[in-house]
C-alpha positions in Angstrom: 3.5 30.4 15.7 0.9 30.1 18.3 -2.8 31.0 17.7 -4.7 31.3 14.5 -2.7 31.9 11.3 -3.5 35.1 9.4 -2.3 33.8 6.0 -4.4 31.8 3.6 -3.8 28.0 4.0 -2.5 26.5 0.8 -3.9 23.2 -0.6 -1.1 21.1 -2.2 -3.2 18.1 -3.3 -4.9 18.2 -6.6 -8.7 18.5 -6.5 -10.7 15.5 -7.7 -12.2 15.7 -11.1 -15.9 17.0 -10.8 -17.3 14.2 -13.0 -15.5 11.6 -10.9 -16.9 13.2 -7.7 -20.4 13.3 -9.1 -20.2 9.7 -10.3 -19.3 8.5 -6.7 -22.3 10.3 -5.2 -24.7 9.2 -8.0 -23.6 5.6 -7.3 -24.0 5.8 -3.5 -27.0 3.5 -3.4 -25.1 0.9 -5.5 -22.0 1.3 -3.4 -23.9 0.7 -0.2 -25.7 -2.3 -1.8 -22.5 -3.9 -3.0 -20.7 -3.5 0.3 -23.7 -4.6 2.4 -24.3 -7.7 0.2 -20.7 -8.8 0.6 -20.8 -8.2 4.3 -24.0 -10.2 4.7 -22.6 -13.2 2.8 -19.5 -13.2 4.9 -21.4 -13.2 8.2 -23.8 -15.9 6.9 -20.8 -18.1 5.8 -19.0 -17.7 9.1 -22.1 -18.5 11.1 -22.6 -21.7 9.1 -18.9 -22.6 9.6 -19.4 -22.2 13.4 -22.5 -24.3 13.3 -20.6 -27.1 11.5 -17.8 -27.1 14.1 -20.4 -27.4 16.8 -21.8 -30.6 15.3 -25.4 -29.4 15.9 -27.6 -30.5 13.0 -30.5 -28.4 14.2 -28.4 -25.3 14.2 -26.9 -26.0 10.8 -30.4 -26.4 9.3 -31.6 -23.2 11.1 -28.9 -21.2 9.4 -29.3 -22.8 6.0 -33.1 -22.0 6.1 -32.3 -18.3 6.7 -31.4 -18.1 3.0 -34.7 -18.3 1.0 -33.1 -19.8 -2.1 -31.2 -22.4 -0.1 -34.3 -23.4 1.8 -36.0 -24.0 -1.5 -33.2 -26.3 -2.6 -32.8 -28.4 0.5 -36.5 -29.0 1.0 -38.7 -30.9 -1.5 -42.3 -30.1 -2.4 -43.5 -32.1 0.6 -41.4 -30.0 3.0 -39.0 -33.0 3.5 -35.3 -32.8 3.2 -34.1 -33.9 -0.3 -31.6 -36.7 -0.7 -28.7 -34.4 -1.6 -29.4 -32.3 1.5 -29.4 -35.5 3.7 -26.1 -36.6 2.2 -24.6 -33.2 2.9 -25.8 -33.3 6.6 -24.4 -36.8 6.9 -21.0 -35.7 5.6 -21.0 -32.7 7.9 -21.8 -35.0 10.9 -19.0 -37.3 9.9 -16.4 -34.6 9.8 -17.5 -33.4 13.2 -17.6 -36.9 14.9 -14.4 -38.3 13.3 -12.2 -35.2 13.4 -13.5 -31.9 14.7 -14.8 -33.2 18.1 -11.3 -34.6 18.9 -9.6 -31.4 17.7 -11.6 -29.4 20.1 -10.5 -31.7 22.9 -6.9 -31.1 22.1 -6.5 -34.4 20.3 -6.1 -33.3 16.7 -6.8 -35.7 13.8 -5.8 -33.4 11.0 -5.3 -36.2 8.5 -8.9 -37.4 9.0 -10.1 -33.8 8.9 -8.4 -33.1 5.6 -9.8 -36.3 4.1 -13.3 -35.6 5.2 -13.0 -32.0 4.1 -11.9 -33.2 0.6 -14.8 -35.6 0.5 -17.4 -32.9 1.2 -15.7 -30.6 -1.3 -16.0 -33.2 -4.1 -19.7 -33.9 -3.3 -20.4 -30.1 -3.3 -18.8 -29.9 -6.8 -21.0 -32.8 -8.0 -24.2 -31.1 -6.7 -23.3 -27.7 -8.1 -25.9 -27.8 -10.9 -28.8 -29.0 -8.8 -28.0 -27.0 -5.6 -26.2 -23.9 -6.9 -27.1 -21.6 -4.0 -26.4 -24.2 -1.3 -23.1 -25.1 -2.8 -22.0 -21.4 -3.3 -22.4 -20.9 0.5 -21.2 -24.3 1.7 -17.9 -24.1 -0.3 -16.5 -21.1 1.5 -17.9 -22.3 4.8 -16.0 -25.5 4.5 -12.9 -23.5 3.6 -13.3 -21.5 6.8 -13.5 -24.5 9.1 -9.8 -24.5 9.9 -9.8 -20.8 11.0 -13.0 -21.3 13.1 -11.4 -24.3 14.8 -8.3 -22.2 15.5 -10.6 -19.7 17.4 -11.1 -16.9 14.9 -14.4 -15.3 15.6 -16.3 -12.2 14.3 -16.2 -9.9 17.4 -18.0 -7.1 15.6 -20.7 -7.2 12.9 -18.7 -4.7 10.8 -15.5 -6.6 10.9 -15.2 -7.5 7.2 -12.7 -6.1 4.7 -15.2 -3.5 3.5 -18.2 -2.5 5.6 -20.9 0.1 5.2 -21.4 1.7 8.6 -23.5 4.7 7.4 -27.2 5.1 7.3 -29.4 3.3 4.8 -30.5 6.4 2.9 -31.4 6.7 -0.7 -29.8 10.2 -0.8 -26.6 10.6 -2.8 -27.5 12.4 -6.0 -25.9 15.7 -4.8 -22.0 15.7 -4.9 -20.5 16.4 -1.5 -17.1 16.2 0.2 -14.9 13.2 0.3 -13.0 12.7 3.6 -10.4 10.1 4.3 -9.8 9.1 7.9 -6.7 6.9 8.6 -6.1 5.0 11.8 -3.0 4.3 13.8 -1.4 0.9 13.8 2.3 1.1 14.5 4.3 -0.9 11.9 1.1 -2.0 10.2 1.0 1.6 8.8 3.3 0.3 6.0 -0.1 -0.8 4.5 -0.7 2.9 3.6 2.2 3.1 1.2 0.5 0.7 -1.2 -3.1 1.9 -0.4 -2.4 5.6 -1.1 -0.4 4.7 -4.3 -3.6 3.1 -5.7 -5.7 6.2 -4.8 -3.1 8.5 -6.5 -3.0 6.3 -9.6 -6.8 6.6 -9.9 -6.6 10.4 -9.1 -9.0 9.8 -6.3 -8.0 12.8 -4.2 -9.9 13.5 -1.0 -11.1 16.9 0.0 -9.8 16.4 3.5 -7.6 13.9 5.3 -7.5 13.1 9.0 -4.8 10.8 10.5 -3.7 9.4 13.8 -0.2 8.0 14.5 0.9 5.9 11.5 -2.2 7.3 9.8 -1.0 10.8 10.5 2.3 10.1 8.7 0.4 8.7 5.7 -2.2 11.5 5.7 0.6 14.2 5.7 2.4 12.4 2.9 -0.7 12.3 0.7 -1.7 15.9 1.6 1.6 17.2 0.1 0.3 16.1 -3.3 2.8 15.0 -5.9 5.0 18.1 -5.8 7.4 16.5 -3.4 7.4 13.0 -5.0 5.3 9.9 -4.5 4.7 8.8 -0.9 6.6 5.5 -1.2 9.7 7.4 -2.3 9.8 9.4 0.9 8.8 6.8 3.4 11.6 4.2 3.6 11.0 0.9 5.4 14.7 0.5 5.6 15.1 3.8 7.4 12.2 3.1 9.7 13.7 -0.4 10.5 16.9 1.3 11.7 15.0 4.0 13.7 12.8 1.5 15.5 15.2 -1.4 15.6 16.4 -3.2 18.7 19.9 -1.6 18.3 18.4 1.8 19.0 17.2 0.7 22.5 20.1 1.9 24.7 21.0 5.0 22.7 17.4 6.1 22.7 16.9 5.5 26.4 20.1 7.6 27.2 19.5 10.4 24.7 15.8 10.8 25.6 16.7 10.9 29.3 14.4 7.9 29.9 11.6 9.3 27.7 11.6 6.4 25.3 13.4 3.2 24.2 12.9 3.2 20.4 12.5 5.8 17.7 15.8 7.7 18.1 16.0 10.1 15.2 12.3 9.7 14.2 11.7 13.5 14.5 14.7 14.3 12.4 13.6 11.8 9.8 10.1 13.4 9.6 11.7 16.8 9.3 13.7 15.5 6.3 10.4 14.4 4.7 8.2 17.5 5.4 10.8 20.2 5.9 9.6 23.3 7.8 6.2 23.3 6.2 3.4 24.2 8.6 -0.3 23.3 8.4 -1.0 26.5 6.5 1.5 25.3 3.8 -0.2 21.9 3.6 -3.9 22.7 4.0 -6.8 20.1 4.2 -4.8 17.9 6.6 -5.6 17.3 10.2 -3.5 15.3 12.7 -4.8 13.8 16.0 -2.5 14.0 19.0 -2.9 14.4 22.7 -1.7 17.0 25.3 -0.9 15.4 28.6 2.0 17.5 29.8 2.0 19.9 31.6 -1.8 19.6 31.7 -4.1 16.8 30.8 -6.1 18.5 28.0 -6.6 15.3 26.1 -7.3 15.0 22.4 -5.8 17.8 20.3 -6.6 18.3 16.6 -4.1 20.3 14.5 -4.9 21.4 11.0 -6.3 23.9 8.5 -8.7 23.7 5.6 -8.4 25.6 2.4 -10.8 28.3 1.3 -12.9 25.8 -0.7 -13.4 23.8 2.5 -14.6 26.6 4.7 -11.4 27.9 6.3 -11.6 25.7 9.4 -8.6 26.2 11.7 -7.7 24.1 14.8 -4.7 24.6 17.1 -1.5 26.5 16.5 0.0 26.5 13.0 3.1 24.4 13.9 5.4 22.4 11.7 3.8 19.3 10.2 6.7 17.1 11.2 6.3 18.0 14.9 2.6 17.2 14.9 3.1 13.8 13.1 5.9 13.0 15.5 3.6 13.8 18.5 0.8 11.7 17.1 3.1 8.7 16.6 4.9 8.9 20.0 4.1 6.7 22.9 4.8 7.6 26.5 7.7 5.5 27.7 8.3 3.9 24.4 8.8 6.6 21.7 10.1 10.0 22.7 7.7 13.0 22.5 8.3 16.4 21.0 8.3 19.6 23.0 6.7 22.9 21.9 7.0 26.5 22.9 3.8 28.6 23.2 1.0 26.4 21.8 -2.7 26.7 21.5 -4.4 23.3 21.6 -7.9 22.9 20.2 -10.5 20.2 19.4 -14.1 19.9 18.3 -16.7 18.2 20.4 -20.5 17.5 20.2 -22.3 20.0 22.5 -25.8 20.9 23.3 -26.0 23.4 20.5 -24.0 21.5 17.9 -20.3 21.4 17.3 -18.3 23.1 20.1 -14.6 24.1 20.1 -12.5 23.6 23.2 -9.1 25.2 23.6 -6.2 25.9 25.9 -3.0 28.0 25.5 0.3 27.0 27.1 3.8 28.5 27.2 5.3 25.0 27.1 3.7 21.8 25.9 4.6 18.2 25.0 2.6 16.4 22.3 1.7 12.7 22.9 0.2 9.8 21.1 -3.2 10.3 19.4 -4.1 6.6 19.4 -4.9 6.8 23.2 -7.9 9.0 22.5 -9.0 8.4 18.8 -7.1 5.7 17.1 -9.6 5.8 14.2 -10.3 9.6 13.6 -13.8 9.0 12.4 -15.5 11.2 15.0 -13.1 14.1 14.2 -13.8 13.7 10.4 -17.6 13.8 11.2 -17.2 17.0 13.3 -15.1 18.7 10.6 -17.7 17.9 8.0 -20.3 19.6 10.3 -18.0 22.5 11.0 -17.6 23.0 7.2 -21.4 23.0 7.0 -21.4 20.4 4.3 -22.3 16.8 3.6 -20.3 14.0 2.0 -18.8 10.6 2.5 -16.2 9.5 5.1 -13.9 6.7 4.1 -12.1 5.4 7.2 -9.3 2.9 7.2 -8.9 0.8 10.3 -5.8 -1.2 11.0 -7.0 -2.6 14.3 -7.9 -6.3 14.3 -11.7 -6.5 15.0 -11.7 -10.3 14.6 -9.4 -11.2 17.4 -8.1 -14.7 17.6 -8.7 -16.6 20.9 -5.1 -17.4 21.9 -3.7 -19.6 24.6 -0.3 -19.2 26.2 2.1 -20.2 23.5 4.0 -23.4 24.1 7.7 -23.0 24.9 9.9 -25.2 22.7 13.3 -26.4 24.0 16.2 -26.4 21.5 15.9 -30.2 21.3 12.1 -29.9 20.4 13.0 -27.5 17.5 15.9 -29.7 16.3 13.7 -32.9 16.3 11.0 -31.0 14.4 13.5 -29.9 11.7 14.9 -33.4 11.4 11.4 -34.8 11.1 10.8 -32.6 8.1 13.6 -34.3 6.3 11.8 -37.6 6.2 13.9 -40.3 4.6 16.4 -37.8 3.3 18.4 -37.7 6.5 22.1 -37.8 5.4 24.8 -35.9 7.2 24.6 -32.8 5.0 20.9 -32.4 5.4 21.1 -33.0 9.2 23.7 -30.2 9.4 21.4 -27.9 7.6 18.6 -28.9 10.0 20.8 -28.1 13.0 21.5 -24.5 11.8 17.8 -24.0 11.0 17.0 -25.1 14.5 19.6 -22.7 16.0 18.0 -19.9 14.0 14.5 -20.9 15.1 15.5 -21.2 18.8 17.1 -17.7 18.9 14.1 -16.2 17.0 11.8 -17.7 19.7 14.1 -16.4 22.5 14.3 -13.0 21.0 10.5 -12.7 20.8 10.1 -13.9 24.4 12.6 -11.4 25.6 11.2 -8.6 23.5 7.5 -9.1 24.6 8.4 -9.6 28.2 10.3 -6.4 28.7 8.5 -3.6 30.5 8.4 -1.1 27.5 6.8 -3.7 25.2 4.3 -4.8 27.8 3.4 -1.2 28.0 3.1 -1.0 24.2 0.9 -4.1 24.0 -1.4 -2.7 26.7 -1.4 0.6 24.8 -2.4 -1.1 21.6 -5.3 -2.9 23.2 -6.5 0.4 24.6 -6.2 2.0 21.1 -8.3 -0.8 19.6 -10.9 -0.3 22.2 -11.2 3.4 21.2 -11.8 2.2 17.6 -14.8 0.1 18.6 -16.2 2.9 20.7 -15.8 5.4 17.9 -17.5 3.1 15.3 -20.4 2.3 17.6 -21.0 6.0 18.2 -21.1 6.9 14.6 -22.8 3.9 12.9 -25.9 4.7 11.0 -25.0 8.3 10.4 -24.5 9.8 6.9 -22.4 8.0 4.2 -19.6 6.0 5.7 -17.4 3.2 4.5 -15.1 1.3 6.9 -12.1 -0.4 5.3 -10.6 -3.2 7.5 -7.3 -4.4 6.1 -6.7 -6.3 9.3 -10.1 -8.0 9.3 -8.5 -11.5 9.5 -5.8 -10.5 11.9 -3.0 -11.2 9.3 -1.5 -7.7 9.6 -1.0 -8.1 13.3 1.9 -10.5 12.7 4.1 -7.7 11.4 6.8 -7.0 14.0 7.3 -3.5 15.4 11.1 -3.6 15.2 12.0 -5.9 12.3 9.1 -5.0 10.1 9.0 -8.6 8.8 6.6 -9.0 5.9 6.6 -5.2 5.1 6.6 -5.8 1.4 3.6 -8.2 1.6 1.7 -5.6 3.7 2.4 -2.9 1.1 1.2 -5.2 -1.7 -2.0 -5.9 0.3 -2.4 -2.1 0.7 -2.2 -1.6 -3.0 -4.7 -4.4 -3.7 -7.2 -3.0 -1.3 -6.7 0.5 -2.6 -7.5 -0.8 -6.1 -10.6 -2.6 -4.8 -11.8 0.6 -3.1 -11.4 2.5 -6.3 -13.4 -0.2 -8.1 -16.2 0.0 -5.5 -16.4 3.8 -5.6 -16.2 4.3 -9.4 -17.8 1.0 -10.6 
């Protein structure tokens, strides 16, 4: 199967309705405006919340004055602060002096904080009619105070749920290609089940899909169209939980000859989903992987486009399940697939435009794509250029671009946990309830110990370092391509909430799927109006 395939690649996805496509591109200016406006408000609100937690009145006023309508509301005709504005500043100063300043010193007064927060909220409601703009910004800023105090910060200017990272052009009348780029994210990839379901329901089919790691699995599932059943029917969280569960550690280590500790049977599971279909059988799909053994070729892109997308072909026409497995694998953590004669190719930016780099090997081993391009935005851009076309790239990033400043978590003894459970009972401390508290404490203690053991073992330390590296490639990729063409960045993990999903137990998987569906519906609304 090495080399370029001679047969015509087959597109299995439906093609988006021409009127729907045209509508998206005719609305491009509105789409950019709506996303940008929301992003600007989010940044403004977060900056105001940070200023409030600093207790600096000058800084608070400086931020408030940035908004022309708010400036008009808080200053009277004689350029003096109005009485309502002075009252608001007084309340903000009180919440800082009486509560926030002590919290920052490690002496939390959360009761006082909640009381003062409620007092400010009530006053904002009373002033809503006379200071509508000020109150509309202050309300969410006050709501965000708890998160800001906890250390959540906006590390990147584009770290909102939806961000426009393309250029500010008025073009958009001519209908172009729609490309979907899906990032890796380990267990957080469960998000894609709900997200892609929303796109299918709206019949919002992309012309091309590029995926890395978990994004490669999702991309391959969507690219098969509906002929093999909906995505969620073929990707089972229960099956994945068994494959990547703790019980698979020893068998995987032995059977992979030390090549991995989790993921036993993952390749077999992928083969059940995709069968023996190759990239010519599922056209308009590209998977990012790497080639590190026996040579360090680096990023490798595998895929084919259909005739309508310019017949672009990269790397050997291998089975889809093998490429997805390779993209999802992690050296030392998840076993990697071996290939016979294989031609690896990728696109790069050269002096004379897009260049193709390639190497052919008699034996090869595919490795994780997240190490080189966790968010396949650059590859999507280069494929668009190779197709000699224009369009919009919608990229989904599962990395947390708003990292929380964390300290070393406190270790709780069993007695600490038990006393905390008994304290929750309050006055209702009869023998029956105390017995229940005891068993809850046992469960909580073992959950803590399991997590401590899991994250302190060598494979998981490697995984966590690997994930940090993958996130860094996301930031580098976005910074490289910002301000070029039409680009939307979807950040489901903007607040870091998806990072809590466990790799092995997949706790909270259903909630993550629901969040994916909700954000997919929101994307459809943004695109179609």
